[in-house]
C-alpha positions as CSV (number, residue, x, y, z in Angstrom):
1,G,8.5,1.8,19.6
2,S,7.7,-1.2,17.4
3,T,6.2,-1.1,13.9
4,N,4.7,-4.2,12.3
5,I,4.1,-3.1,8.7
6,G,3.3,-6.6,7.6
7,E,0.4,-6.9,10.0
8,G,-0.9,-3.6,8.9
9,I,-0.9,-4.8,5.3
10,L,-2.7,-8.1,6.3
11,S,-5.3,-6.2,8.4
12,G,-6.0,-3.9,5.5
13,A,-6.5,-6.9,3.2
14,V,-9.1,-8.3,5.6
15,S,-11.0,-5.0,5.4
16,L,-10.8,-4.9,1.6
17,S,-11.9,-8.5,1.4
18,D,-15.0,-8.2,3.6
19,R,-17.9,-8.8,1.2
20,K,-20.3,-6.9,3.5
21,L,-18.2,-3.7,3.1
22,A,-16.7,-4.0,-0.3
23,R,-18.5,-3.4,-3.6
24,P,-18.0,-6.5,-5.7
25,W,-17.0,-4.6,-8.8
26,A,-14.7,-2.1,-7.1
27,S,-10.9,-2.2,-7.5
28,R,-9.2,-3.1,-4.3
29,V,-6.3,-0.7,-3.6
30,M,-4.3,-0.2,-0.4
31,I,-2.0,2.8,0.3
32,V,0.7,2.2,3.0
33,L,1.9,5.5,4.4
34,T,4.9,4.8,6.6
35,D,8.5,5.6,7.5
36,G,9.1,2.1,6.2
37,I,11.1,1.0,9.2
38,H,9.7,-2.4,10.0
39,N,11.0,-3.9,13.3
40,A,8.4,-6.3,14.6
41,G,6.2,-9.2,13.4
42,T,5.4,-10.3,9.9
43,S,7.7,-8.9,7.2
44,P,6.0,-6.5,4.8
45,Q,7.3,-8.5,1.8
46,H,5.7,-11.7,3.2
47,A,2.4,-9.9,3.8
48,T,2.5,-8.4,0.3
49,S,3.1,-11.9,-1.2
50,K,-0.1,-13.1,0.5
51,V,-2.2,-10.0,-0.3
52,S,-1.2,-9.9,-4.0
53,K,-2.8,-13.3,-4.5
54,E,-6.1,-11.7,-3.5
55,D,-5.8,-9.1,-6.3
56,I,-5.2,-6.2,-4.0
57,M,-3.0,-3.5,-5.4
58,I,-0.6,-1.9,-3.0
59,Y,0.9,1.6,-3.2
60,T,3.5,2.8,-0.7
61,I,4.5,6.3,0.4
62,T,7.4,6.9,2.7
63,F,8.0,10.2,4.4
64,S,11.2,10.5,6.5
65,A,14.9,10.8,5.8
66,E,15.4,7.5,7.6
67,A,12.7,5.7,5.6
68,D,13.5,2.2,4.3
69,V,12.7,3.3,0.8
70,E,14.1,0.1,-0.8
71,R,11.9,-2.2,1.3
72,M,8.8,-0.1,0.5
73,Q,9.6,-0.1,-3.2
74,Q,9.7,-3.9,-3.0
75,V,6.3,-3.9,-1.3
76,A,4.8,-1.7,-4.0
77,T,6.4,-3.7,-6.8
78,G,5.1,-7.0,-5.2
79,G,1.7,-5.4,-4.9
80,A,1.5,-4.2,-8.5
81,G,1.6,-0.6,-7.4
82,N,4.1,2.2,-7.2
83,H,6.2,3.7,-4.5
84,F,6.5,7.4,-3.7
85,H,8.8,9.2,-1.2
86,A,7.6,12.5,0.1
87,T,9.8,15.0,1.9
88,S,7.3,17.8,2.1
89,P,3.5,18.3,2.3
90,E,3.4,19.3,-1.4
91,Q,5.2,16.0,-2.4
92,L,2.7,14.1,-0.3
93,K,-0.1,15.7,-2.2
94,Q,1.6,15.0,-5.5
95,A,2.0,11.3,-4.5
96,F,-1.7,11.0,-3.8
97,R,-2.6,12.7,-7.1
98,A,-0.3,10.3,-8.9
99,I,-2.0,7.3,-7.2
100,V,-5.5,8.6,-8.1
101,E,-4.4,8.9,-11.8
102,R,-3.1,5.3,-11.8
103,L,-6.3,3.8,-10.3
104,P,-8.1,1.3,-12.5
105,T,-11.3,2.7,-14.0
106,L,-14.4,0.6,-14.6
107,I,-16.9,1.8,-17.2
108,T,-20.4,0.4,-17.1
109,F,-23.5,0.9,-19.2
């Protein structure tokens, strides 16, 4: 019954920073899908502070009535992303569409 959202963010950053897996020119974006109820380990805000220094953009999506929306809004803001709250499958689809529309685009010739 424990959720360590901060460790999830830090683990995601490790994956996004692995030079063997990541394309050097690609934007690094993380989507944290959670009820936002952090109750163990590293705080999500602390993890976001560390990750944002690595130029990783963080979007958050919360999905339950009990969600800690305020905390996850702080995470998204600290990660230069946006927060979405979805109460239905359609709202979840809309959140992912909105994220895709906000992703940085790289044009090369």
